[in-house]
C-alpha positions as CSV (number, residue, x, y, z in Angstrom):
1,X,104.3,18.1,46.7
2,X,101.1,16.2,45.6
3,X,103.1,14.1,43.1
4,X,105.7,13.3,45.7
5,X,103.1,12.2,48.2
6,X,101.4,10.0,45.6
7,X,104.7,8.4,44.6
8,X,105.8,7.8,48.2
9,X,102.4,6.5,49.2
10,X,102.6,3.9,46.4
11,X,106.1,3.0,47.6
12,X,104.8,2.6,51.1
13,X,102.1,0.2,49.9
14,X,104.8,-1.8,48.1
15,X,106.7,-2.5,51.3
16,X,104.1,-5.1,52.3
17,X,105.5,-7.5,49.6
18,X,109.0,-6.0,49.4
19,X,110.5,-5.8,52.9
20,X,113.9,-4.9,51.4
21,X,112.5,-1.5,50.6
22,X,111.2,-0.7,54.1
23,X,114.1,1.4,55.4
24,X,114.5,3.5,52.3
25,X,110.8,4.1,51.9
26,X,110.5,5.0,55.6
27,X,113.2,7.6,55.1
28,X,111.5,9.3,52.2
29,X,108.1,9.1,54.0
30,X,109.4,11.4,56.8
31,X,109.4,14.3,54.4
32,X,105.9,14.1,53.0
33,X,104.9,17.6,54.3
34,X,107.9,19.5,52.9
35,X,109.7,17.5,50.2
36,X,112.7,19.0,48.5
37,X,114.4,18.1,45.2
38,X,116.8,15.9,47.2
39,X,113.9,13.9,48.5
40,X,112.5,13.5,45.0
41,X,115.8,12.3,43.8
42,X,115.9,9.7,46.6
43,X,112.4,8.5,45.7
44,X,113.3,8.2,42.1
45,X,116.4,6.2,43.1
46,X,114.1,3.7,44.9
47,X,112.0,3.5,41.8
48,X,115.1,2.7,39.7
49,X,116.0,0.0,42.2
50,X,112.5,-1.5,42.0
51,X,112.8,-1.5,38.2
52,X,116.0,-3.5,38.4
53,X,114.8,-6.0,40.9
54,X,111.2,-6.6,39.8
55,X,111.5,-10.4,40.1
56,X,112.3,-10.1,43.9
57,X,109.6,-10.3,46.5
58,X,107.4,-12.6,48.6
59,X,105.0,-14.5,46.4
60,X,102.2,-16.4,48.2
61,X,100.4,-19.3,46.5
62,X,97.4,-21.4,47.7
63,X,98.4,-24.5,49.5
64,X,100.3,-25.5,52.6
65,X,102.5,-22.8,54.0
66,X,106.0,-23.6,55.0
67,X,108.4,-20.8,56.3
68,X,112.0,-21.3,57.1
69,X,114.5,-18.6,58.1
70,X,118.1,-18.1,59.0
71,X,119.5,-15.5,61.3
72,X,123.2,-14.8,62.1
73,X,123.3,-12.9,65.4
74,X,126.6,-11.9,66.9
């Protein structure tokens, strides 16, 4: 359980710069007290996803800030 909590805590911190991970990390955070092997497999799956998408994220640089967004609501 200690290693699982450490891994999921690190993933939780990563969601500040990787909002695409928020839902999945929230799901594994719900089982911090009593993790099972299935929860560990899910956390490792998230780590593999991060490894494959390491160049994604929000990168902030000094200078003027300009944000634009698109939303397609039905």
